N, C-alpha and C positions, 0 to 999 in steps of 0.2 A: 724545664721544658724549653729547649733551645729553639730560637726563631731563625729561620733562614730568610733570604731575600724573597723567596717565593711566598713564604708565610706572611711577611710584611706587606707584599704587594696585594695579596688576597684580602688582608685585613683592611688596608686603606681603601680598596675598591668597595668592599662590603660596607665600610663606614660611610663612604660617599653615597652609596645607594640608600642607606637608611636615613641619613640626615637630609639628603636632597629630596627624598620622597616626602618627609615630614614638612619641609619648608614649602614644597610645591602646593600643599593644601592651602597655604596662606599667601601664595604668590599669584598675583593677577596676570603676570607674564608667564612664560613657560620655560625660562632658563633653568630653573631647578629640575623640572621634569626632563629636559634634554640632558642635563648633567647626570641624572639618575639613570637614564637609559644608556648613556655612553659608559657609565661605570658598570652597568649590568653586562653590556656587550664586552667590555674589557675583562670582566670577571670570567665570562664564558670562554673567551679566547685564551686567557692565561691558563685556566684549568684544563682546557682541551689540549693545549700545546704540551702541558705537563703529563697528559694521559690520565687525569683524575676525573674527567667529566663522564658521567654515565647518562644514558637515555632517561632513566627513571628520575634522576635529579633535574633534568631539563623539563620533563613533563610536570613535575611537582612545582617547579619554579614558575613556569608559564601559567599553569592553572591557578596558582596562588595569586599572581599578578592580576589575572582576570577577575577573580573573586573579590579582591580588594577594590578594584575599580567599580565592580557591580555594587559593592557596599555603599558607595556614594549615592546611589539612586534607589536603594531599597531600604525600607524601614527595618531596624533591628541590627544586631551585631553578629549574627550567626555567620554570614558570608565573610565578613571582615576577619573574624577570629579564625575561621577555617582557612582563609587565604594566608594569613600570617603564619599559621602552623605549617602549611604546605611549603611556604618560602623558607622558613627556618629548617624544616626537614630536608629540603633540597640542599641546603648548605652543609648539613651534618653528613650527608651521603658522599660529600666530596673528600677524596683522600682516604688514607687508612687510619688517620689519627682523629677519631671522633671527639676525644676529649679536648683536643686543641681547637677544633672547629666549634665545639660547644662554648669555649671561652670567647672565641671571636664573636659568635652570635650574641651571647649574653652581654658582652661589652658594648657592641653596637646598639643593642636595644636600650641599654641603660643610658648611653649617650644621647640616643634619639629621644628618650623620655625626658631627659634634662632639657634638651633643645625645645621640646614641645611645651614644657612648663614655662620656659623663658619667653617663648613666643606668645603664649596665652596670658600669663600673669603679668609680665613686665612690659611686653611690647603691645599688649591688648589687640592683637591681630585676630580677625575673624575669617572664617572660610568663605571666600567669594561665592562659591557654588551655593552655599546655604542662604546667603543674603539675597540671592536671586529667586529662590523658591519659597522663602519664608516671609510672611507679611510682618514687617517691622513698623509700619506707620501706625500712629495712634488712631483709634476709631472712636474717639470721644466726641461728645456733642460740640465741644469747642473747636474740634478739627473739621466740623462740617458733616459728621456722620450722625444719623438718627436711626433709631430702630424702626422696623417696618410697622410695628404696632404702637409707635409713639403718638399719643393724642394730646400732648401738652399744649398744642396750639389751639385747642378747643376752649381753653379756660377763658371765662368771661362771656362766651357767646350764649345767645338765647335759643331755646328749643321748645318743642311741645311734646308732652308725654303721649306716646302712641299706645301705651298700655298703662294701667295703674302701677305705681311703684310701691311694693309692699315688703321691704323697701326697694327691691330690685325690680327692674322692668326694662322697657325699651322707650327711648325718646327719638323723636324725628328732628333732624337738623337739615332743613332743606329736603332733598331727596334721599338723604342718608339716614339709615336707622342704626342707632347705637345702643348697646347695652349700657345701662346706667343704674345707679343706686341713689336713693334720696339721702339727704343729710341725716335722716333719722326718722322723720315723721312720714306718715302715709301721704301719698300724692295721687290724686285721682287721674283718670284718663282725660286727655285733651286739655291739660293744664299747662300754662306757660311757665317754664323753669329757666333758671340760669345755671350754667356749668360753673361751679365755684372752684373746683380744683381737679386735677387728674394725677393719679398715682399709677404709673405704668399704664396698664390697660383699664384700670378702674376709674370710671367717670362718675364724679359725685355732683349732684344737682340740688338746687334749692328752689322751692316754689316761689314765684313772684306773686305777692299779694297786693 
C-alpha cells in the first residue's frame, strides 16, 4: 500500500485531531482544543481540494463531534460511542480506498488510546470538568460534617420519660421529645433518666435511682 504526500498529510492531520482531542479532556487551558479544531479544518480543506469530501462525510463528522461534546454532560456512554462511530465513519467515506482509511483510523485510535493510558496512569491527570461537578471533599465528622439525624451530642444529658419505656418509648429533653430505649429494664413514666450512649439514631437511657 503506497503512501502519497496526500495520504501522509491526511494521516498527520487525523492523528493531531485524535491526540489533541484526548489531551483537551485533561487540559485546563484550551490550546489542545484549538489545535484539534485547526487540524479538523485543515483535514476538511485538504480533502475538499482533492475532491474527496462528500456532504455525507461532513454531516457525520459534525454530528459525531456534537454527540461527543454532549457526552460530557450526560450520564452514560451511548452518545459518546455513537459520536465516535460517526466520526470514524466520516473518515472512511473519504476517498476511494476504504482499506487505507481504515488503517489510518485504527492507527490513530490506538495511538490516542496509548496517550490516554499515559495521561491517566503515569501523569495522574484528571478531567477538570468532572472535578467541578463531582464532590471530592470528605464528609466525615472530622471534616466538620454531621448527619442530620446525628444525636451523639445528647450523651450524658438528663431527661424525663414522657411515656413508659418497655423498653422503647419517648423521653422529653426540654421541649424536645425523643424516641429512646431503656438499657434493658422497664422504666416507668415521668422518671428521670440519663442518656448513656447514642448509636446512630438509637438513644439509650438509664434510670437515675
